[in-house]
C-alpha positions in Angstrom: -128.5 69.6 -6.2 -127.7 73.3 -6.4 -126.1 74.7 -9.4 -124.3 78.1 -10.3 -125.5 79.6 -13.5 -123.4 82.6 -15.3 -125.5 85.5 -16.0 -123.4 88.2 -17.8 -120.9 89.2 -15.3 -122.4 87.8 -12.3 -123.3 84.2 -10.9 -126.6 83.2 -9.6 -127.4 80.2 -7.6 -130.4 78.0 -8.6 -132.2 75.3 -6.8 -133.7 72.3 -8.5 -137.4 71.4 -8.6 -136.6 68.0 -7.2 -134.8 69.7 -4.0 -138.0 72.1 -3.6 -140.1 68.8 -3.6 -138.0 67.4 -0.8 -138.3 70.5 1.2 -142.0 70.7 1.0 -142.7 66.9 1.5 -144.2 66.8 -2.1 -143.7 64.8 -5.3 -141.2 66.1 -7.8 -143.9 66.0 -10.7 -146.4 67.9 -8.5 -143.8 70.6 -8.0 -143.0 70.9 -11.7 -146.8 71.2 -12.5 -147.0 74.0 -10.2 -144.0 75.8 -11.7 -145.7 75.5 -15.2 -149.0 76.6 -13.9 -147.4 79.7 -12.3 -145.3 80.4 -15.5 -148.4 80.1 -17.6 -150.2 82.8 -15.5 -147.1 85.0 -15.7 -146.4 84.8 -12.0 -143.0 83.5 -12.6 -140.5 82.9 -15.6 -140.4 79.4 -16.9 -137.1 78.2 -15.5 -134.6 76.1 -17.6 -134.7 72.5 -17.7 -131.8 70.3 -16.7 -131.3 66.4 -16.7 -129.8 64.6 -13.7 -129.4 60.8 -12.7 -131.9 59.5 -10.1 -131.0 56.9 -7.5 -131.9 54.2 -10.2 -129.6 55.8 -12.6 -132.2 57.1 -15.0 -132.2 60.4 -16.6 -134.8 62.6 -15.1 -135.6 66.3 -16.0 -135.8 68.9 -13.3 -136.3 72.8 -13.4 -133.5 75.1 -12.3 -135.3 77.7 -10.1 -134.2 81.1 -9.1 -134.1 82.3 -5.4 -136.9 84.7 -6.1 -139.1 82.1 -7.9 -138.6 79.6 -5.2 -140.3 81.6 -2.6 -143.3 82.1 -5.0 -143.5 78.3 -5.6 -143.2 77.4 -1.9 -145.8 80.0 -1.1 -148.3 78.3 -3.6 -147.3 74.7 -2.7 -146.9 74.6 1.2 -146.3 78.1 2.7 -145.6 76.4 6.1 -142.3 75.3 4.8 -141.0 78.7 4.1 -138.7 78.6 6.9 -137.1 75.6 5.8 -136.6 77.2 2.3 -134.8 80.2 3.9 -132.5 77.9 5.8 -131.8 75.9 2.7 -131.0 79.0 0.7 -128.6 80.3 3.5 -126.9 77.0 3.5 -126.3 77.1 -0.5 -125.2 80.7 -0.4 -122.7 79.8 2.4 -121.2 77.6 0.1 -120.4 80.2 -2.6 -117.6 82.8 -2.5 -119.2 86.2 -1.6 -120.1 88.4 -4.7 -118.3 91.8 -4.3 -119.9 94.5 -6.7 -117.2 96.0 -9.0 -119.4 98.9 -10.1 -122.0 101.2 -8.8 -124.6 99.5 -11.2 -123.7 96.1 -9.9 -124.0 97.5 -6.2 -127.4 98.9 -7.0 -128.6 95.7 -8.7 -127.5 93.6 -5.8 -129.6 96.0 -3.5 -132.4 95.7 -5.6 -132.3 92.0 -5.6 -132.0 91.8 -1.9 -135.1 94.1 -1.5 -137.0 92.0 -3.9 -136.0 88.8 -2.1 -137.2 90.3 1.3 -140.4 91.4 -0.4 -141.1 87.9 -1.5 -140.5 86.5 1.9 -142.7 89.1 3.6 -145.4 88.2 1.1 -145.1 84.5 1.8 -145.2 85.0 5.3 -148.3 87.0 5.1 -150.0 84.4 3.1 -148.9 81.8 5.5 -150.3 83.8 8.5 -153.6 84.4 6.4 -154.0 80.7 5.7 -153.3 79.8 9.3 -155.9 82.1 10.7 -158.4 80.9 8.1 -157.9 77.3 9.2 -158.0 78.2 13.0 -161.5 80.0 12.3 -162.8 77.0 10.0 -161.6 73.8 11.4 -162.9 71.9 14.3 -162.1 68.4 15.4 -164.7 66.0 14.4 -165.8 67.8 11.3 -166.6 65.9 8.1 -165.2 67.3 4.8 -168.6 68.6 3.7 -169.0 70.4 7.1 -165.5 72.1 6.5 -166.2 73.3 2.9 -169.6 74.7 3.9 -167.6 77.7 5.3 -165.5 78.2 2.0 -167.4 80.8 -0.4 -168.6 79.0 -3.5 -167.6 75.4 -2.9 -170.3 72.8 -3.9 -170.2 70.8 -0.5 -172.3 68.2 -2.1 -169.6 67.4 -4.4 -166.7 67.3 -2.1 -166.6 63.7 -1.3 -166.6 62.6 -4.9 -163.8 65.2 -5.3 -161.7 63.7 -2.6 -162.5 60.0 -4.1 -160.9 61.2 -7.4 -157.6 62.0 -5.2 -157.9 58.7 -3.7 -158.8 59.8 -0.1 -162.3 58.2 -0.1 -164.2 55.3 -1.8 -167.5 53.8 -1.8 -168.4 50.5 -0.1 -171.9 49.4 0.5 -173.5 52.8 0.2 -171.1 54.3 2.4 -168.1 56.7 2.0 -164.9 54.9 3.3 -161.4 56.4 4.0 -158.6 55.3 1.5 -155.3 54.0 2.6 -153.7 57.0 0.9 -155.4 59.5 3.2 -156.1 57.3 6.3 -154.4 58.8 9.6 -152.9 61.5 7.4 -155.7 63.7 5.9 -158.7 61.7 7.4 -159.6 59.2 10.0 -162.9 57.1 10.3 -165.6 57.1 12.9 -167.7 53.8 13.3 -170.9 53.4 14.9 -173.2 50.4 15.4 -176.8 50.9 13.9 -179.5 48.6 15.0 -182.7 49.4 12.9 -186.1 47.9 13.9 -186.8 44.7 12.4 -183.5 44.6 10.5 -180.0 43.3 11.1 -177.6 45.6 12.8 -175.0 47.2 10.7 -171.9 49.4 11.0 -172.1 53.0 9.8 -168.7 54.7 8.9 -168.1 58.5 8.9 -164.9 60.0 7.4 -163.6 62.8 9.8 -161.2 65.4 8.7 -157.9 65.8 10.3 -156.1 69.2 10.6 -153.6 68.3 7.8 -156.5 67.4 5.5 -158.2 70.6 6.2 -155.0 72.4 5.3 -154.8 70.4 2.1 -158.4 71.1 1.2 -158.0 74.7 1.8 -155.0 74.7 -0.5 -157.2 73.0 -3.3 -159.7 75.7 -2.8 -157.1 78.6 -3.2 -155.7 76.7 -6.4 -159.2 76.5 -7.9 -159.1 72.7 -7.8 -162.5 72.1 -6.0 -166.0 71.9 -7.7 -167.6 75.2 -7.3 -171.2 76.3 -7.5 -172.5 78.0 -10.7 -173.3 81.0 -8.6 -169.9 81.5 -7.1 -168.9 85.0 -7.3 -165.3 84.3 -7.9 -164.3 85.5 -4.4 -162.1 83.4 -2.0 -163.6 84.2 1.3 -164.6 82.0 4.4 -167.0 82.2 7.2 -166.5 81.0 10.9 -168.2 77.6 11.4 -169.6 76.7 14.7 -167.6 74.1 16.5 -168.6 70.4 16.2 -169.9 69.0 19.5 
């Protein structure tokens, strides 16, 4: 799935957006959307498109991503998979003959490229560490989605369940929020309790409960500005430590 592209007197290896999707356990179309958003913001250059055949023999378009931009994309999508990306690039590069600089200019360019790649990896690792620390201070077993986002600066916690319903994590049933099959036991689980009101029939009450992977996914949506925010939000992505749920 890798490809060598000629650039002047040198060769550069690229990785397909479809392969990045496999590495980070995401859908290819989601990875392409992230690439296009990053390019629109000027963070990366929009990579060239190519066509390949999928397992059904159909032609599908995929981006050919440079090494530098792949680190930025993975840091945006799933920074926890950075190590997997590093391993894959080492595998791809080991399949290519070593590039020996022929001039001082080429040697300096290779050194600059290596420095930039190391810098991108450092930034990705720093972002991953920051997100892990944020989740450790925010997440507690037994939390509801609304309890979790209360600690995220600017998020409208009254709108979070509907936002998750739009993503098929939740659905409404009999006045209660229920966990959808898409998110069940991956992002959310469900607690049930028997309620026996006075002078009324007993009924079962359902409570969606956030799992750690779900908390990480919501935090990523927050950083990507994909949650409903309060009108008074100051535009800063900060968080408070939430007291542990008993």
